[in-house]
Kinemage of the C-alpha trace (Angstrom):
@kinemage 1
@onewidth
@group {chain A} dominant
@subgroup {mainchain}
@vectorlist {calphas} color= white
{ca met a 1} P -1.799 9.994 -37.081
{ca ala a 2} L -5.296 11.466 -37.031
{ca glu a 3} L -6.167 12.893 -33.629
{ca leu a 4} L -9.572 12.020 -32.285
{ca pro a 5} L -10.909 14.221 -29.466
{ca trp a 6} L -9.945 13.281 -25.923
{ca leu a 7} L -12.991 12.056 -24.025
{ca arg a 8} L -14.194 13.126 -20.595
{ca thr a 9} L -17.362 12.761 -18.544
{ca arg a 10} L -19.964 15.247 -17.368
{ca asn a 11} L -22.661 14.077 -14.990
{ca ser a 12} L -23.843 10.793 -16.510
{ca arg a 13} L -22.556 11.427 -20.024
{ca ile a 14} L -19.386 10.869 -22.032
{ca val a 15} L -18.363 14.133 -23.697
{ca asp a 16} L -15.563 15.627 -25.773
{ca leu a 17} L -13.462 18.564 -24.597
{ca asn a 18} L -16.108 21.001 -25.879
{ca gly a 19} L -18.787 19.336 -23.765
{ca asn a 20} L -20.573 17.660 -26.680
{ca asp a 21} L -22.169 14.269 -25.995
{ca val a 22} L -20.268 11.340 -27.499
{ca val a 23} L -22.108 8.040 -27.969
{ca leu a 24} L -19.664 5.383 -29.140
{ca lys a 25} L -21.077 2.282 -30.840
{ca gly a 26} L -19.053 -0.576 -32.235
{ca val a 27} L -17.954 -4.179 -31.816
{ca asn a 28} L -15.517 -6.391 -30.009
{ca ile a 29} L -13.012 -8.374 -32.027
{ca ala a 30} L -11.056 -11.475 -31.016
{ca asp a 31} L -7.707 -11.263 -29.255
{ca pro a 32} L -5.262 -9.744 -31.795
{ca glu a 33} L -2.847 -12.633 -31.389
{ca ala a 34} L -5.620 -15.138 -32.108
{ca ile a 35} L -6.507 -13.198 -35.259
{ca tyr a 36} L -2.854 -13.025 -36.335
{ca arg a 37} L -2.222 -16.727 -35.781
{ca asp a 38} L -5.514 -18.492 -36.429
{ca arg a 39} L -7.944 -16.505 -38.532
{ca his a 40} L -7.872 -17.071 -42.274
{ca arg a 41} L -8.747 -14.623 -45.066
{ca val a 42} L -8.110 -11.515 -42.901
{ca asp a 43} L -5.332 -9.742 -41.049
{ca leu a 44} L -5.499 -7.298 -38.156
{ca leu a 45} L -5.717 -4.139 -40.248
{ca asp a 46} L -8.316 -5.724 -42.507
{ca ile a 47} L -10.452 -6.315 -39.410
{ca ala a 48} L -10.187 -2.617 -38.539
{ca asp a 49} L -11.148 -1.664 -42.091
{ca arg a 50} L -14.174 -3.937 -42.020
{ca val a 51} L -15.573 -2.698 -38.719
{ca tyr a 52} L -14.961 0.963 -39.568
{ca phe a 53} L -15.709 1.236 -43.266
{ca asp a 54} L -18.178 -1.640 -43.775
{ca leu a 55} L -20.074 -1.547 -40.480
{ca gly a 56} L -19.640 2.108 -39.551
{ca cys a 57} L -18.270 1.494 -36.063
{ca lys a 58} L -16.921 4.419 -34.063
{ca val a 59} L -15.133 2.206 -31.522
{ca val a 60} L -13.599 -1.258 -31.402
{ca arg a 61} L -12.931 -3.185 -28.203
{ca ile a 62} L -9.702 -5.191 -28.281
{ca pro a 63} L -9.581 -8.075 -25.769
{ca val a 64} L -5.965 -8.671 -24.743
{ca thr a 65} L -5.679 -12.081 -23.082
{ca pro a 66} L -3.054 -11.825 -20.333
{ca glu a 67} L -2.218 -15.524 -19.975
{ca asp a 68} L -2.206 -18.737 -21.983
{ca phe a 69} L -4.999 -20.577 -20.206
{ca tyr a 70} L -5.804 -23.095 -22.897
{ca gly a 71} L -2.373 -24.186 -24.111
{ca tyr a 72} L -2.393 -22.332 -27.421
{ca gly a 73} L 0.807 -20.403 -26.724
{ca tyr a 74} L -1.073 -17.118 -26.514
{ca gly a 75} L -1.023 -14.427 -23.893
{ca phe a 76} L 0.377 -10.955 -23.344
{ca leu a 77} L 2.272 -11.341 -20.079
{ca his a 78} L 4.821 -13.951 -21.178
{ca gln a 79} L 5.794 -12.002 -24.341
{ca gln a 80} L 5.026 -8.380 -23.603
{ca asp a 81} L 7.256 -6.602 -26.116
{ca thr a 82} L 6.504 -9.102 -28.877
{ca tyr a 83} L 2.759 -8.930 -28.271
{ca phe a 84} L 2.751 -5.158 -28.105
{ca his a 85} L 4.836 -4.498 -31.221
{ca arg a 86} L 3.575 -7.362 -33.386
{ca tyr a 87} L -0.136 -7.352 -32.572
{ca leu a 88} L -1.442 -4.529 -30.416
{ca lys a 89} L 0.412 -1.364 -31.406
{ca pro a 90} L -0.008 -1.768 -35.201
{ca leu a 91} L -3.734 -2.294 -34.714
{ca val a 92} L -4.193 0.659 -32.357
{ca asp a 93} L -2.054 2.911 -34.579
{ca tyr a 94} L -4.171 2.023 -37.586
{ca cys a 95} L -7.356 2.670 -35.637
{ca ala a 96} L -6.028 6.135 -34.818
{ca asp a 97} L -5.163 6.737 -38.478
{ca ile a 98} L -8.676 5.969 -39.721
{ca gly a 99} L -10.489 7.671 -36.832
{ca leu a 100} L -11.549 4.711 -34.713
{ca tyr a 101} L -11.544 4.715 -30.921
{ca ala a 102} L -9.875 1.604 -29.472
{ca ile a 103} L -10.708 0.068 -26.090
{ca val a 104} L -7.762 -1.924 -24.734
{ca asp a 105} L -9.354 -4.561 -22.519
{ca met a 106} L -7.429 -6.682 -19.994
{ca his a 107} L -9.407 -9.777 -20.838
{ca tyr a 108} L -9.547 -11.935 -17.747
{ca val a 109} L -12.729 -13.956 -17.234
{ca asp a 110} L -12.676 -15.040 -13.583
{ca gly a 111} L -12.554 -18.763 -13.046
{ca glu a 112} L -11.891 -19.804 -16.653
{ca pro a 113} L -10.685 -22.371 -17.356
{ca phe a 114} L -12.486 -24.464 -14.737
{ca val a 115} L -10.414 -27.184 -13.065
{ca asp a 116} L -12.262 -30.272 -11.781
{ca asp a 117} L -15.500 -28.314 -12.303
{ca lys a 118} L -14.314 -25.599 -9.934
{ca pro a 119} L -13.289 -22.036 -10.825
{ca ser a 120} L -9.532 -21.759 -11.205
{ca phe a 121} L -9.135 -18.180 -9.951
{ca gly a 122} L -10.851 -15.055 -8.686
{ca tyr a 123} L -9.913 -11.457 -9.390
{ca leu a 124} L -7.677 -11.020 -6.324
{ca asp a 125} L -5.727 -14.091 -7.411
{ca lys a 126} L -4.697 -12.030 -10.452
{ca lys a 127} L -3.820 -8.797 -8.664
{ca asp a 128} L -0.085 -8.968 -9.432
{ca gln a 129} L -0.755 -9.832 -13.062
{ca ala a 130} L -3.193 -6.938 -13.398
{ca phe a 131} L -0.646 -4.477 -12.043
{ca glu a 132} L 2.018 -5.881 -14.370
{ca phe a 133} L -0.329 -5.590 -17.343
{ca trp a 134} L -1.294 -1.971 -16.722
{ca ser a 135} L 2.227 -0.911 -15.725
{ca tyr a 136} L 3.248 -1.877 -19.251
{ca ile a 137} L 0.188 -0.808 -21.243
{ca ala a 138} L -0.768 2.534 -19.666
{ca pro a 139} L 2.448 4.451 -20.413
{ca lys a 140} L 2.551 3.097 -23.963
{ca phe a 141} L -0.770 4.715 -24.874
{ca arg a 142} L -0.732 7.818 -22.675
{ca glu a 143} L -0.549 10.132 -25.712
{ca tyr a 144} L -3.229 8.315 -27.723
{ca ser a 145} L -6.486 10.257 -27.599
{ca asn a 146} L -8.285 7.346 -29.288
{ca val a 147} L -7.357 4.792 -26.600
{ca ile a 148} L -9.694 3.863 -23.754
{ca phe a 149} L -8.638 1.483 -20.973
{ca asp a 150} L -10.962 -1.308 -19.731
{ca ile a 151} L -9.345 -2.345 -16.455
{ca tyr a 152} L -10.664 -5.928 -15.991
{ca asn a 153} L -13.002 -7.727 -18.341
{ca glu a 154} L -15.191 -9.840 -16.040
{ca pro a 155} L -14.473 -10.037 -12.330
{ca val a 156} L -16.724 -12.429 -10.438
{ca gln a 157} L -15.528 -13.207 -6.896
{ca pro a 158} L -12.327 -12.212 -5.057
{ca arg a 159} L -10.920 -15.754 -4.758
{ca ser a 160} L -11.583 -19.080 -6.412
{ca thr a 161} L -12.449 -20.444 -2.945
{ca asp a 162} L -15.303 -17.945 -2.469
{ca pro a 163} L -18.915 -19.023 -3.121
{ca trp a 164} L -19.355 -18.595 -6.852
{ca glu a 165} L -23.036 -17.723 -6.633
{ca gly a 166} L -22.582 -14.648 -4.443
{ca pro a 167} L -23.150 -12.569 -2.454
{ca tyr a 168} L -21.091 -10.178 -4.559
{ca asp a 169} L -19.229 -7.395 -2.822
{ca trp a 170} L -18.707 -4.059 -4.603
{ca ala a 171} L -16.573 -2.639 -1.774
{ca thr a 172} L -14.011 -5.446 -1.958
{ca trp a 173} L -13.789 -5.159 -5.747
{ca lys a 174} L -13.463 -1.382 -5.617
{ca asn a 175} L -11.025 -1.098 -2.704
{ca glu a 176} L -8.839 -4.117 -3.380
{ca leu a 177} L -8.466 -3.964 -7.151
{ca ala a 178} L -10.468 -1.400 -9.151
{ca gln a 179} L -9.260 1.680 -7.291
{ca pro a 180} L -5.617 0.520 -7.156
{ca ile a 181} L -5.637 -0.196 -10.903
{ca val a 182} L -7.124 3.228 -11.670
{ca asn a 183} L -4.511 4.866 -9.436
{ca leu a 184} L -1.753 2.959 -11.226
{ca ile a 185} L -3.061 3.889 -14.672
{ca arg a 186} L -3.332 7.541 -13.709
{ca arg a 187} L 0.317 7.654 -12.604
{ca his a 188} L 1.231 6.822 -16.197
{ca ala a 189} L -1.708 8.062 -18.285
{ca pro a 190} L -3.605 11.019 -16.814
{ca gln a 191} L -6.010 11.642 -19.712
{ca asn a 192} L -7.318 8.381 -21.189
{ca leu a 193} L -10.919 7.453 -20.430
{ca ile a 194} L -11.143 4.427 -18.110
{ca leu a 195} L -13.858 1.750 -18.086
{ca val a 196} L -14.672 -0.022 -14.813
{ca gly a 197} L -16.880 -3.102 -14.469
{ca gly a 198} L -17.968 -4.924 -11.337
{ca pro a 199} L -18.606 -8.284 -9.655
{ca asn a 200} L -20.617 -11.146 -11.142
{ca tyr a 201} L -19.507 -10.568 -14.732
{ca cys a 202} L -20.169 -6.810 -14.447
{ca leu a 203} L -23.797 -7.360 -13.437
{ca glu a 204} L -23.549 -6.018 -9.867
{ca met a 205} L -23.056 -2.345 -10.641
{ca ala a 206} L -25.216 -0.477 -8.090
{ca gly a 207} L -22.130 0.407 -6.056
{ca ala a 208} L -20.917 2.638 -8.885
{ca ala a 209} L -23.528 5.211 -7.851
{ca thr a 210} L -23.168 4.910 -4.070
{ca asp a 211} L -19.423 4.241 -3.773
{ca pro a 212} L -17.761 5.303 -7.038
{ca val a 213} L -14.167 4.750 -8.030
{ca leu a 214} L -12.154 7.962 -7.667
{ca asp a 215} L -10.045 9.567 -10.382
{ca pro a 216} L -6.919 11.109 -8.818
{ca lys a 217} L -6.188 13.252 -11.881
{ca asn a 218} L -9.562 14.440 -13.189
{ca asp a 219} L -12.593 16.204 -11.763
{ca pro a 220} L -15.142 15.208 -12.877
{ca pro a 221} L -13.645 11.741 -13.079
{ca ser a 222} L -12.842 10.345 -16.534
{ca ile a 223} L -14.345 7.015 -15.494
{ca val a 224} L -17.222 5.157 -17.142
{ca tyr a 225} L -18.954 2.097 -15.692
{ca val a 226} L -19.619 -0.949 -17.835
{ca thr a 227} L -21.892 -3.945 -17.847
{ca his a 228} L -22.102 -7.103 -19.965
{ca thr a 229} L -25.368 -8.717 -20.898
{ca tyr a 230} L -26.311 -11.981 -22.615
{ca pro a 231} L -29.534 -13.994 -22.762
{ca gly a 232} L -28.275 -16.596 -20.275
{ca his a 233} L -26.048 -14.376 -18.152
{ca asp a 234} L -27.578 -14.705 -14.695
{ca pro a 235} L -30.970 -15.714 -16.186
{ca gly a 236} L -33.856 -13.445 -15.355
{ca arg a 237} L -31.692 -10.326 -15.027
{ca arg a 238} L -32.647 -7.862 -17.729
{ca ile a 239} L -30.609 -4.851 -18.702
{ca ala a 240} L -32.989 -2.517 -16.856
{ca asn a 241} L -32.502 -4.433 -13.595
{ca val a 242} L -28.743 -3.982 -13.854
{ca leu a 243} L -28.529 -0.380 -15.029
{ca asn a 244} L -31.563 1.438 -13.627
{ca pro a 245} L -29.838 2.031 -10.251
{ca ile a 246} L -26.953 3.883 -11.927
{ca val a 247} L -27.835 4.962 -15.469
{ca asp a 248} L -28.891 8.518 -14.567
{ca gln a 249} L -26.170 9.040 -11.966
{ca val a 250} L -22.873 7.917 -13.540
{ca pro a 251} L -21.629 7.429 -17.122
{ca val a 252} L -22.469 3.962 -18.444
{ca phe a 253} L -21.260 1.910 -21.412
{ca val a 254} L -22.283 -1.637 -22.406
{ca ser a 255} L -18.985 -3.186 -23.457
{ca glu a 256} L -20.332 -6.668 -24.250
{ca trp a 257} L -23.680 -7.953 -25.447
{ca gly a 258} L -24.647 -10.626 -27.895
{ca phe a 259} L -26.803 -13.574 -28.843
{ca glu a 260} L -26.521 -16.622 -31.086
{ca gln a 261} L -29.354 -19.109 -31.338
{ca gly a 262} L -28.214 -22.621 -30.425
{ca ala a 263} L -24.709 -21.578 -29.375
{ca gly a 264} L -24.799 -22.530 -25.701
{ca arg a 265} L -26.462 -21.471 -22.478
{ca val a 266} L -24.952 -18.015 -21.994
{ca val a 267} L -25.419 -16.627 -25.510
{ca his a 268} L -28.358 -18.717 -26.746
{ca gly a 269} L -31.074 -16.291 -27.777
{ca thr a 270} L -32.597 -14.304 -30.624
{ca ala a 271} L -33.225 -10.745 -31.701
{ca asn a 272} L -36.899 -11.047 -30.809
{ca glu a 273} L -36.303 -12.557 -27.371
{ca phe a 274} L -33.249 -10.523 -26.352
{ca gly a 275} L -31.783 -8.097 -28.882
{ca lys a 276} L -34.732 -5.794 -29.449
{ca glu a 277} L -35.414 -5.201 -25.752
{ca leu a 278} L -31.726 -4.447 -25.202
{ca ile a 279} L -31.424 -2.022 -28.105
{ca asp a 280} L -34.623 -0.247 -27.102
{ca tyr a 281} L -33.188 0.332 -23.616
{ca leu a 282} L -29.828 1.529 -24.956
{ca asn a 283} L -31.459 3.908 -27.408
{ca arg a 284} L -33.872 5.241 -24.786
{ca his a 285} L -30.949 6.154 -22.541
{ca asn a 286} L -28.635 7.094 -25.425
{ca leu a 287} L -25.924 4.687 -24.302
{ca gly a 288} L -22.869 3.525 -26.220
{ca trp a 289} L -21.960 -0.126 -26.694
{ca thr a 290} L -19.670 -2.707 -28.270
{ca ala a 291} L -21.332 -5.928 -29.440
{ca trp a 292} L -19.614 -9.272 -28.852
{ca val a 293} L -18.095 -10.392 -31.200
{ca tyr a 294} L -16.920 -9.650 -34.760
{ca asp a 295} L -15.359 -13.080 -35.245
{ca asn a 296} L -16.131 -16.475 -36.762
{ca val a 297} L -14.818 -18.647 -33.910
{ca trp a 298} L -15.651 -17.000 -30.595
{ca thr a 299} L -19.361 -16.869 -29.802
{ca ser a 300} L -21.657 -15.029 -30.145
{ca arg a 301} L -20.382 -14.858 -33.731
{ca met a 302} L -21.177 -12.020 -36.078
{ca val a 303} L -19.537 -13.478 -39.199
{ca asn a 304} L -19.107 -16.820 -40.948
{ca ala a 305} L -15.928 -18.532 -42.145
{ca lys a 306} L -15.801 -16.207 -45.176
{ca trp a 307} L -16.216 -13.134 -42.928
{ca ser a 308} L -19.683 -12.386 -44.261
{ca leu a 309} L -22.199 -11.084 -41.743
{ca leu a 310} L -24.450 -13.715 -40.218
{ca gly a 311} L -28.095 -12.724 -40.162
{ca asp a 312} L -27.682 -10.086 -42.859
{ca val a 313} L -30.377 -11.707 -44.984
{ca asp a 314} L -33.882 -11.181 -46.264
{ca pro a 315} L -36.163 -11.739 -43.237
{ca glu a 316} L -38.972 -13.029 -45.448
{ca lys a 317} L -36.822 -15.731 -47.051
{ca tyr a 318} L -34.623 -16.620 -44.078
{ca pro a 319} L -36.523 -15.693 -40.903
{ca ile a 320} L -34.642 -18.107 -38.619
{ca glu a 321} L -31.199 -16.793 -39.553
{ca tyr a 322} L -32.413 -13.186 -39.520
{ca asn a 323} L -33.723 -13.585 -35.983
{ca gly a 324} L -31.090 -15.913 -34.556
{ca arg a 325} L -27.796 -14.502 -35.892
{ca met a 326} L -26.566 -11.136 -34.720
{ca gly a 327} L -24.284 -9.800 -37.463
{ca gly a 328} L -27.027 -8.179 -39.488
{ca phe a 329} L -28.827 -7.059 -36.325
{ca val a 330} L -25.721 -5.218 -35.100
{ca lys a 331} L -25.166 -3.594 -38.492
{ca arg a 332} L -28.743 -2.306 -38.572
{ca his a 333} L -28.318 -0.622 -35.185
{ca leu a 334} L -24.893 0.939 -35.565
């Protein structure tokens, strides 16, 4: 197994053990079980090859769905050993072999699925499940220098009964779930870098600068704060509005961003309307990111049914696809 450098933080930067800046750029993939069961023409290791060798990614984010919300028979928690040994470990091992950092993401999206048009859960409704997830995962990867832990994909509100449009409370998120999860992970895995989001789909991040999550094992803390951004995610909020309060004070990583013209309210957008402004901001602040998503089912899609990049076309001949599909756009900026 090739050993990538362990990652740390210094001031507002991610660094290696020699203090050199590390800017990780890559993509998200679909849940490994979904790839194994449902995706044709590729297998899990082929996906890793494609994102590393074809795209040039330095990191891949792996969304691990804890529960079977949609009746497909998926989910980590009801088959932990099977999921780990059949899907997750082979993929992470192969990433380590080829020199690819792997973010293991506990992929809850608060409130999905909706029941009778109402959110089905909030993040505190999944507290026990989160502790069960990380009690299993953290010790398994404690010796993997290429593994980064993303503690909770998209928290929104504490309970499904809370007002879904805010106000959003950083202190409740931090004290009731984020800090306890970090403490739990550190009991098992003292070295791995940890990613921490925040309320409202990781858009309310100002508290990271004023009331940061503590790292009981590392000083400075090996904790990085994440946001997600899409054209229709809380419309009117641009990346600068979300990150300016924290970007020069704490380490920041954008673990999801994407667009796909005509694909629905949240992700509907184009390179000209959304992508270029985002990339300009990320480059100006030298921030790492993982685009969502290198898949042909989940939106915002980067590839078609044959796993060819969408939008990787001649802009003069195919200006609509070039502007409205993100596969080629992501490749050009990796």
